[in-house]
ROLUMDREN-408517 format. One record per residue (C-alpha): residue in one letter; x, y, z. Coordinates in steps of 0.05 Angstrom, whole numbers, plus 5000, padded with zeros to 4 digits. Layout:
# ROLUMDREN-408517
AXYZ
...
//
This chain:
# ROLUMDREN-408517
X179149967198
X185849637179
X188549407114
X187848617115
X193948317074
X192647667040
X193447077081
X200346837093
X203747407059
X202347156990
X201447686936
X197247326887
X197347886835
X205047866835
X205247116826
X199747186768
X203747696732
X210647306740
X207446676710
X202046926669
X204946706604
X208946056629
X204645566585
X205745766514
X198845856475
X195445806536
X191646436577
X192046516651
X184046486670
X184646456741
X189246476803
X187246336874
X189846106942
X189245406955
X191344887011
X197044406989
X196343757024
X200243477082
X199942877124
X202042877198
X203842127204
X205441787271
X210441237251
X212640617286
X219740497258
X224339837270
X230440127285
X237939897306
X238940277374
X245740397397
X247040537473
X252940527521
X254739787552
X252439747622
X258839657668
X256538887683
X255138727615
X262039057592
X266238737648
X263038027630
X264738067555
X271738277577
X272037667623
X269537227566
X274537507515
X279937357569
X278036607557
X273536507619
X268236077582
X263935807639
X258936237678
X262336067746
X268836297727
X265736967701
X262337047768
X268536897805
X272337417761
X267037947778
X265437737847
X258337697838
X253537177856
X251536657805
X244436927793
X246237597775
X251437337726
X247036877692
X242037507683
X247837897649
X249437327606
X242437217587
X241537967564
X248137897522
X245737247489
X238837597471
X242738197436
X246837667399
X253537917430
X255137237465
X253736527444
X255435827467
X261235487420
X263834817424
X270934547422
X272434137355
X275133537390
X270833387452
X264533827441
X264934177501
X261134807503
X263135487529
X262036227528
X264836627468
X263737327437
X260437327371
X263137767316
X257938287335
X259538217409
X267438357391
X264938937355
X260739187408
X266239117458
X270939487415
X266040087412
X263540017484
X256440017456
X250639547447
X245939527383
X238839167384
X232639217343
X227539617376
X220739987357
X221140717361
X215441217349
X216341847312
X211842377282
X213642637213
X210343057156
X208942737089
X207443127025
X201042946997
X203343116923
X210842976919
X209642316965
X215442397011
X217542587080
X218543317088
X221643727141
X217344397153
X220644967193
X216345567213
X210945397159
X203745547173
X199844917167
X192344957167
X186544437184
X180844327128
X176444767174
X181145327176
X181145317095
X173745317096
X173345907145
X178446307095
X174846117035
X180945737007
X180345136964
X183744446979
X188144116933
X187143366942
X192742906956
X194342466895
X193141906910
X187742166958
X189941777016
X195441747066
X201541347046
X202140557065
X208340357107
X211540017045
X210540667008
X214741077052
X222441017038
X226540837099
X232041337082
X227341907080
X225541817161
X232541597180
X235142277186
X229442547224
X229641867269
X237041987284
X235842717310
X231642457365
X234442047422
X231841727483
X235841917539
X243241677520
X240441237464
X242141377395
X239741077326
X244640767279
X239940517231
X232340497210
X231039787187
X223439857166
X217240257173
X213239797214
X206340197214
X202640827204
X197941077259
X192241527259
X194042087207
X191742827207
X190343167146
X193643897141
X194944407089
X200044937070
X198645527033
X200245536957
X196945846895
X193645476839
X194145816766
X188945566719
X190545656646
X186245526585
X187745446506
X183445876475
X175945756485
X177445016485
X176144556543
X184144436545
X184844686618
X191644596657
X193044756729
X199944996756
X201444956829
X206245436866
X209145366935
X213745906966
X213846346902
X216645716859
X213045286807
X212244576834
X212744136773
X212043556811
X205843826842
X202643976774
X204643376747
X201642936803
X195343386797
X195043296723
X196442516726
X190642436773
X185842806728
X183643246792
X181843816747
X175943426720
X174243086782
X173943736820
X169944076765
X175444556751
X174544476673
X167644536677
X167445156721
X172645506670
X168645286607
X161845506641
X165146226648
X163546306575
X155946276586
X156246686649
X159747306616
X155247226554
X148647236597
X151647856633
X152748216568
X145447966539
X142248246604
X144148966585
X141948886518
X148349106483
X149449066410
X157248926404
X161948786342
X165648136347
X170348016402
X177648046387
X180647336370
X184047046433
X190646936397
X190847696380
X188947866453
X194747406482
X199647646436
X198548426452
X197948196532
X204747906522
X207448516495
X204748886556
X207448386605
X214748456570
X214349206575
X212649206646
X217848746662
X222849196622
X220449796666
X221249446732
X228549276708
X229649986690
X227650266756
X231649746792
X237449906755
X237350616766
X235250566840
X242050186850
X245850746834
X250551116884
X246451606934
X250552166914
X248352086841
X240452096854
X236852786848
X230052726885
X227653316836
X231253076775
X226952786718
X226552046712
X233251726677
X232551626601
X232150896605
X226250926652
X223051416610
X223850996546
X221050366585
X215050796607
X213651016539
X214450306511
X209650056564
X204250576551
X204850406471
X203949676489
X197049836533
X194950306476
X195749716425
X191949266468
X186649796482
X185649876410
X182049256412
X174449536418
X171348866447
X175648356481
X175047786534
X178347886606
X179447356655
X179647336733
X186047556743
X184848146699
X179648446740
X183148706807
X188849086762
X182849426725
X179649576790
X185749916815
X186450276746
X179250566751
X180950876822
X187651156802
X185651446732
X178351646730
X177252376719
X169552496709
X165651896727
X166651216762
X160750726763
X161350036804
X155749516810
X157548916854
X153048476896
X157248416954
X161948846995
X168148547032
X173048937078
X178248527050
X177548866981
X174949557008
X180749657054
X183950297075
X187750367008
X182250346970
X178150827013
X183751337008
X183251256934
X176151376934
X177051996973
X182052296929
X177652146868
X171652526902
X176253116927
X178753186858
X171453266834
X169952596805
X162552336805
X162751666834
X156551126840
X156750476876
X150450046872
X150949396911
X146948926953
X142848246935
X136847936977
X135448027047
X141848327088
X139747987152
X139947317114
X146647467075
X152747087101
X157347587075
X154048147111
X153647777175
X161147877182
X162248487228
X168448727189
X164148767128
X157849107163
X163349627191
X165749757118
X159049917091
X157950387150
X164450737131
X162250807061
X155651067078
X159551647118
X163651807059
X157351847021
X154252317071
X161252787069
X160652786988
X153352826981
X153653186915
X159352736885
X158252036915
X152051576909
X152350916952
X145950566940
X143549886963
X140049636897
X137848976936
X137048546876
X143048606829
X146648006801
X150748496757
X157448656761
X159549256722
X165149736720
X165050406679
X171050916678
X169751606647
X168251456567
X174751036564
X172450366580
X167449906612
X167649186634
X161148806642
X163348176680
X161447536726
X166847806776
X164948046843
X169048726842
X168248896915
X168348226945
X173147746903
X177647646966
X175247267030
X169546996996
X168246247026
X164046056963
X169846276915
X171245726863
X176245586808
X171245896753
X173946326703
X170347006724
X170247236653
X168347936630
X167948386564
X172648976561
X169449546519
X172750176496
X167350386446
X165051066474
X157950996450
X157250336488
X160650556549
X155351096549
X150250616545
X152750156599
X153350786645
X146351086632
X142650326636
X146250206708
X144950956734
X137650856719
X137650246765
X141250666816
X136351276809
X130350796812
X133150506878
X134451176911
X126651366897
//
């Protein structure tokens, strides 16, 4: 089994932490990989082509420029037959380099160079309007032609297979020819050549052929104001917030049309039902404003610690002693972070949201001492990777009692468990359970919708979040997977006991 990185190397947790408090007064309630729309457009352009003058046309123009105004005189000068010369002159007339002029007095017509022809002769090149076909990429949100270099592009089916939601183009259609700025395609067209032909100018976009809808990877950050239905989506690409993407998404009211607002608000009822199912008696949940304030303090302290570590890591190598205690500024920053976290944990009951869960799961495997209980319907190799398995084994070696209850419905009909990597992960966990029979219970419950995490007597979480399958889930949506974080020891014991009874019943 190998650790599976997030698709495209995107660190979802790092992006969540970085932008969690980007919208004042709002809480980050979900963060997920998304596909950002790009169209592949086959365009037909009307261009002004520039090409070297063929020798016969060049000499014919020079003859006319010297005053030879009759086709017969030009033919004699070139030493060619009349038919060949008339064909050359016809081509020059069509390109508007030669025309028939008339004398002012007698009205006799003669061949003469046009102003364009004089310029053509001086540059030794011909220019003429032509159709030119080119393929370009068009951003479905910023509505502009873009140049993509070595960037992964996915088809809609690829996104569905990876369980990544699609962000629709705004408006949700390819561009019309009149909407494509000529200037945006001119540079691309000029880079392409037909033999020795060059493009001097793009005159117009004549038509758009059959388009392909593609996607490039990005992140959607979903924010909510308190417990209201004020929900906003921020779109991130290549590690940067794209305000133009977010504005286009908001203007199109896609958050409502895609059901994102409803999914976020519905998370309130899902988490409430999860608590009710365990029959818990809880004090009032901490006000959202107070939770947000203390979470911001934790985030600021975490950033200060990172900055302190980076500062000291840049010290000259000779100044770094591997056995010396951490520098005072790192110790102070660590103490500040622990204090901020302690103030947050003083709240006996508080709501948590989708982005909070992975960090709590990691904290559980790193900090548990006496007992760790996890109940989650599904298991995914994208979550239970080598890193988590190593942490599990370290916990067991230290003597911690670990229980994982999982499974829902018929395993043969479970789409998640049809995946070979997921089945392999289950077999690996079964092997670990056989190795540590006195400390590790890995039990298929078969009917669990519960999602529970218990760590010692320090805290528990009752949630709608799929702890062991939150990555690689093709059915994952934008819903705010809410949970209730509880630090009351008696309630933590109650949650542990109720779930352990189910585990023991399942083992017979």
